[in-house]
C-alpha positions as semicolon CSV with decimal commas, in nm:
position;residue;x (nm);y (nm);z (nm)
1;M;0,769;-1,587;-2,333
2;I;0,606;-1,777;-2,637
3;L;0,708;-1,732;-2,982
4;V;0,463;-1,874;-3,238
5;G;0,538;-1,897;-3,622
6;R;0,917;-1,891;-3,644
7;A;1,052;-2,109;-3,955
8;L;1,273;-2,384;-3,834
9;P;1,494;-2,614;-4,054
10;L;1,420;-2,947;-4,042
11;F;1,586;-3,176;-4,316
12;A;1,720;-3,018;-4,616
13;G;1,414;-2,844;-4,859
14;L;1,193;-2,936;-4,566
15;M;1,079;-2,642;-4,293
16;I;0,837;-2,656;-4,016
17;V;0,676;-2,374;-3,818
18;G;0,813;-2,414;-3,462
19;I;0,688;-2,295;-3,144
20;V;0,964;-2,182;-2,896
21;V;0,884;-2,162;-2,549
22;L;1,093;-1,987;-2,291
23;S;1,084;-1,917;-1,957
24;Y;0,943;-1,562;-1,802
25;S;1,103;-1,412;-1,548
26;V;1,021;-1,141;-1,263
27;A;1,186;-0,992;-1,006
28;L;1,018;-0,831;-0,702
29;L;1,226;-0,570;-0,559
30;I;1,124;-0,506;-0,201
31;P;1,245;-0,154;-0,082
32;G;1,269;-0,240;0,269
33;Q;1,252;-0,589;0,433
34;V;0,962;-0,841;0,388
35;G;0,903;-0,962;0,725
36;G;0,745;-0,734;0,979
37;N;0,585;-0,478;0,706
38;P;0,193;-0,604;0,620
39;I;0,204;-0,452;0,266
40;F;0,542;-0,603;0,146
41;E;0,390;-0,916;0,299
42;S;0,102;-0,920;0,078
43;T;0,257;-0,801;-0,204
44;V;0,504;-1,090;-0,182
45;K;0,208;-1,333;-0,134
46;G;0,038;-1,210;-0,424
47;A;0,343;-1,258;-0,649
48;K;0,408;-1,582;-0,521
49;E;0,029;-1,707;-0,612
50;M;0,046;-1,526;-0,930
51;A;0,391;-1,683;-1,033
52;Q;0,279;-2,034;-0,951
53;K;-0,091;-1,968;-1,150
54;L;0,132;-1,867;-1,441
55;G;0,430;-2,076;-1,427
56;I;0,663;-1,758;-1,382
57;D;1,006;-1,776;-1,258
58;L;0,989;-1,534;-0,956
59;K;1,305;-1,396;-0,716
60;V;1,201;-1,185;-0,416
61;V;1,504;-0,923;-0,326
62;E;1,486;-0,702;-0,008
63;A;1,697;-0,427;-0,071
64;G;1,706;-0,309;0,298
65;Y;1,630;0,019;0,450
66;N;1,925;0,215;0,340
67;M;1,740;0,403;0,066
68;S;2,073;0,513;-0,074
69;R;2,184;0,175;-0,242
70;W;1,819;0,084;-0,374
71;G;1,935;0,238;-0,700
72;S;2,243;0,060;-0,745
73;I;2,060;-0,290;-0,619
74;L;1,817;-0,191;-0,868
75;M;2,082;-0,144;-1,151
76;G;2,233;-0,478;-1,055
77;L;1,929;-0,651;-1,103
78;S;1,891;-0,536;-1,458
79;A;2,232;-0,586;-1,546
80;T;2,202;-0,934;-1,503
81;G;1,962;-0,967;-1,779
82;K;1,778;-1,257;-1,649
83;Y;1,431;-1,068;-1,586
84;D;1,174;-0,970;-1,837
85;L;1,007;-0,772;-1,551
86;I;1,160;-0,613;-1,247
87;I;0,875;-0,508;-0,992
88;T;0,900;-0,242;-0,705
89;L;0,694;-0,036;-0,462
90;T;0,677;0,274;-0,300
91;E;0,711;0,655;-0,408
92;G;1,069;0,638;-0,361
93;M;1,145;0,427;-0,627
94;P;1,027;0,610;-0,968
95;E;1,321;0,800;-1,027
96;N;1,568;0,485;-0,945
97;V;1,337;0,277;-1,215
98;E;1,378;0,548;-1,468
99;K;1,732;0,538;-1,477
100;S;1,772;0,165;-1,503
101;A;1,500;0,199;-1,737
102;R;1,674;0,442;-1,980
103;M;2,004;0,231;-1,964
104;F;1,825;-0,111;-2,013
105;P;1,541;-0,074;-2,285
106;R;1,494;-0,419;-2,341
107;I;1,362;-0,463;-1,971
108;K;0,992;-0,410;-1,861
109;Y;0,953;-0,206;-1,519
110;A;0,660;-0,149;-1,302
111;I;0,616;0,027;-1,004
112;I;0,344;-0,001;-0,743
113;D;0,227;0,257;-0,474
114;G;0,442;0,501;-0,660
115;V;0,370;0,641;-0,971
116;S;0,612;0,748;-1,293
117;R;0,524;0,980;-1,513
118;S;0,808;0,959;-1,743
119;K;0,604;0,790;-2,041
120;L;0,953;0,578;-2,087
121;P;0,802;0,310;-2,297
122;N;0,906;0,031;-2,092
123;V;0,788;0,171;-1,727
124;F;0,423;0,114;-1,600
125;S;0,329;0,214;-1,275
126;I;0,016;0,195;-1,012
127;G;-0,054;0,464;-0,766
128;F;-0,310;0,489;-0,531
129;R;-0,585;0,735;-0,410
130;D;-0,436;0,771;-0,061
131;E;-0,659;1,040;0,015
132;E;-0,965;0,795;0,016
133;M;-0,801;0,545;0,243
134;S;-0,698;0,800;0,515
135;F;-1,027;0,987;0,462
136;L;-1,181;0,656;0,586
137;A;-0,931;0,643;0,855
138;G;-1,047;0,959;0,969
139;Y;-1,422;0,882;0,925
140;F;-1,357;0,584;1,173
141;A;-1,155;0,804;1,391
142;G;-1,446;1,074;1,440
143;L;-1,718;0,801;1,492
144;V;-1,482;0,612;1,749
145;T;-1,406;0,943;1,906
146;T;-1,759;1,086;1,943
147;S;-1,899;0,768;2,056
148;S;-1,996;0,601;2,364
149;M;-1,715;0,324;2,332
150;E;-1,533;0,189;2,660
151;N;-1,234;0,341;2,607
152;S;-1,363;0,645;2,431
153;N;-1,327;0,994;2,590
154;S;-1,497;1,355;2,563
155;D;-1,193;1,569;2,461
156;L;-1,312;1,514;2,093
157;K;-0,899;1,457;2,012
158;V;-0,794;1,179;1,745
159;G;-0,438;1,152;1,631
160;L;-0,199;1,021;1,321
161;I;0,174;0,907;1,377
162;A;0,364;0,880;1,023
163;G;0,695;0,749;1,018
164;D;0,822;1,036;0,802
165;I;0,745;1,333;0,631
166;Y;0,716;1,269;0,240
167;P;0,487;1,408;-0,039
168;T;0,197;1,187;-0,012
169;M;0,154;1,225;0,359
170;M;0,139;1,583;0,363
171;R;-0,052;1,634;0,055
172;K;-0,303;1,349;0,083
173;I;-0,275;1,128;0,388
174;K;-0,295;1,418;0,655
175;P;-0,515;1,620;0,498
176;G;-0,784;1,329;0,396
177;F;-0,712;1,240;0,752
178;E;-0,831;1,560;0,883
179;N;-1,109;1,612;0,665
180;G;-1,262;1,255;0,749
181;A;-1,264;1,360;1,098
182;K;-1,409;1,657;1,082
183;A;-1,654;1,532;0,851
184;V;-1,793;1,371;1,146
185;N;-1,775;1,665;1,379
186;E;-1,584;1,973;1,303
187;E;-1,503;2,041;1,637
188;I;-1,274;1,723;1,652
189;K;-0,894;1,829;1,653
190;V;-0,625;1,582;1,497
191;L;-0,298;1,596;1,622
192;F;-0,005;1,493;1,413
193;S;0,344;1,355;1,501
194;V;0,633;1,214;1,291
195;V;0,836;0,944;1,417
196;G;1,110;1,017;1,205
197;S;1,236;0,640;1,089
198;W;0,994;0,349;0,994
199;H;1,195;0,124;1,249
200;D;1,195;0,279;1,586
201;P;0,927;0,079;1,848
202;K;1,045;0,297;2,117
203;K;1,027;0,629;1,953
204;G;0,675;0,525;1,836
205;E;0,550;0,460;2,184
206;E;0,695;0,804;2,330
207;L;0,502;0,962;2,048
208;A;0,163;0,801;2,148
209;E;0,189;0,815;2,474
210;M;0,210;1,193;2,438
211;M;-0,103;1,204;2,201
212;F;-0,300;0,950;2,481
213;K;-0,165;1,189;2,781
214;E;-0,338;1,514;2,564
215;G;-0,691;1,316;2,541
216;V;-0,633;1,144;2,191
217;D;-0,826;0,792;2,253
218;V;-0,775;0,678;1,874
219;V;-0,443;0,703;1,650
220;F;-0,412;0,613;1,308
221;M;-0,063;0,457;1,258
222;V;0,124;0,517;0,921
223;A;0,466;0,418;1,074
224;G;0,599;0,074;0,947
225;G;0,766;-0,112;1,202
226;S;0,740;0,156;1,461
227;N;0,364;0,070;1,478
228;A;0,503;-0,203;1,747
229;G;0,578;0,040;2,003
230;I;0,267;0,241;1,922
231;I;0,061;-0,054;1,985
232;R;0,213;-0,152;2,299
233;K;0,122;0,178;2,460
234;A;-0,227;0,193;2,296
235;E;-0,275;-0,134;2,497
236;D;-0,095;-0,018;2,804
237;M;-0,319;0,307;2,845
238;K;-0,639;0,161;2,683
239;K;-0,668;0,330;2,371
240;Y;-0,781;0,247;2,030
241;L;-0,559;0,219;1,713
242;I;-0,654;0,217;1,327
243;G;-0,391;0,047;1,109
244;V;-0,299;0,076;0,744
245;D;-0,249;-0,083;0,409
246;A;-0,308;-0,444;0,546
247;N;-0,514;-0,591;0,799
248;I;-0,327;-0,607;1,116
249;I;-0,601;-0,653;1,359
250;H;-0,473;-0,980;1,485
251;L;-0,195;-0,789;1,634
252;S;-0,412;-0,667;1,911
253;P;-0,790;-0,731;1,862
254;N;-0,888;-0,530;2,143
255;T;-0,647;-0,244;2,053
256;I;-0,671;-0,248;1,669
257;L;-1,056;-0,162;1,586
258;A;-1,026;-0,167;1,196
259;C;-0,764;-0,115;0,928
260;V;-0,777;0,071;0,606
261;L;-0,618;-0,163;0,306
262;K;-0,409;-0,084;0,010
263;R;-0,445;-0,340;-0,206
264;C;-0,090;-0,398;-0,341
265;D;-0,169;-0,832;-0,346
266;L;-0,430;-0,698;-0,642
267;A;-0,185;-0,457;-0,790
268;V;0,111;-0,710;-0,827
269;K;-0,104;-0,992;-0,954
270;Y;-0,288;-0,745;-1,245
271;I;0,079;-0,624;-1,353
272;M;0,220;-0,983;-1,372
273;E;-0,058;-1,152;-1,559
274;K;-0,074;-0,841;-1,776
275;A;0,296;-0,841;-1,877
276;Y;0,305;-1,191;-1,919
277;E;0,017;-1,178;-2,179
278;G;0,187;-0,882;-2,323
279;K;-0,090;-0,668;-2,271
280;L;0,022;-0,406;-1,999
281;K;0,050;-0,052;-2,146
282;F;0,386;0,033;-2,062
283;G;0,461;0,431;-2,096
284;T;0,151;0,486;-1,892
285;F;0,044;0,484;-1,514
286;E;-0,311;0,391;-1,336
287;I;-0,444;0,544;-1,031
288;W;-0,669;0,298;-0,811
289;G;-0,905;0,371;-0,551
290;V;-1,193;0,254;-0,385
291;K;-1,389;0,248;-0,728
292;E;-1,146;-0,015;-0,883
293;G;-1,156;-0,207;-0,504
294;A;-0,777;-0,104;-0,472
295;I;-0,879;0,096;-0,167
296;D;-1,082;-0,135;0,103
297;F;-1,201;-0,154;0,478
298;T;-1,173;-0,450;0,726
299;F;-1,563;-0,453;0,698
300;D;-1,562;-0,835;0,753
301;D;-1,313;-0,905;1,019
302;P;-1,445;-1,066;1,286
303;N;-1,279;-0,843;1,530
304;Y;-1,391;-0,541;1,414
305;L;-1,772;-0,689;1,377
306;R;-1,751;-0,791;1,783
307;N;-1,592;-0,449;1,907
308;V;-1,729;-0,197;1,733
309;P;-2,108;-0,117;1,750
310;N;-2,319;-0,176;1,462
311;D;-2,431;0,201;1,423
312;I;-2,067;0,279;1,345
313;R;-2,013;-0,004;1,120
314;V;-2,319;0,112;0,920
315;K;-2,213;0,483;0,897
316;M;-1,858;0,315;0,733
317;K;-2,041;0,121;0,480
318;G;-2,223;0,425;0,386
319;I;-1,909;0,614;0,364
320;Y;-1,757;0,422;0,146
321;E;-2,026;0,352;-0,090
322;E;-2,036;0,749;-0,108
323;L;-1,642;0,749;-0,201
324;K;-1,716;0,466;-0,448
325;K;-2,003;0,674;-0,646
326;G;-1,788;0,963;-0,640
327;L;-1,999;1,170;-0,419
328;I;-1,723;1,281;-0,184
329;S;-1,385;1,477;-0,240
330;P;-1,171;1,348;0,024
331;L;-0,948;1,664;-0,008
332;G;-1,224;1,888;-0,048
333;S;-1,595;1,959;0,003
334;S;-1,868;1,691;-0,105
335;K;-1,977;1,715;-0,439
């Protein structure tokens, strides 16, 4: 933080205009653990890059998976008084942030992938158009299941496995995925299962096996750490997968055909830079999607280019451009 124009005494009767340079400190509170979570990993990577670029003091804090402790951990960080800005993520955090923001009005807060509509003057948030992301996944799943790819079948069944039930899943991700698949073929049936945990690979594996035995040949996995079991079973049964949030194709290049991307790394960089410059519009929120480059797809991944037929890749480019131009409403009909 730089304060310019403050008069400082030098000698009796003489004043100079001084420049006081203070460090700018940011805490990034992760509601979970960084390792093994691609979205947290990409966010931390982006934050570190921006901190290095601007000379910001950055501290990354892992809050673990006990949601009941997130609020107290955030309150504790705030109470230290060390941070100019505290950033956190997910829709599980706005209420916690609002409580801390009211108690510590001099501290600035930002939320990524979760929206505060409180209009508190020290809170800013960025949400994402998750329905655009899941629509892309559904459309791709529809193209794969109706194709003649080696591990596709004629059952016209695709699947979505979620880590848990939460508002965005039921209001945006699930219907977006269903609409995307049915935009390819109305006859496609979408199976939906819930692990009940973001870190239960065994349960994820069991649900994936059940889906595959019912004729599903491609699954969109939105289950966090539980995805590890889904991947194992898909490899065993020679089925296809679609990843979410970050590019994880490298984990199983012949099984994970593509990923839909949520660019939290861009969001954290934007927040840190604008806040550092004093230009972040606290008291407001923004919603980012395909148009803003915040929802993306693994178009350039070499494994995607090698394993996915050209006609499917061309159609995916086309549907992405339609979303970008606002020609498609993922939760409704085409405009």
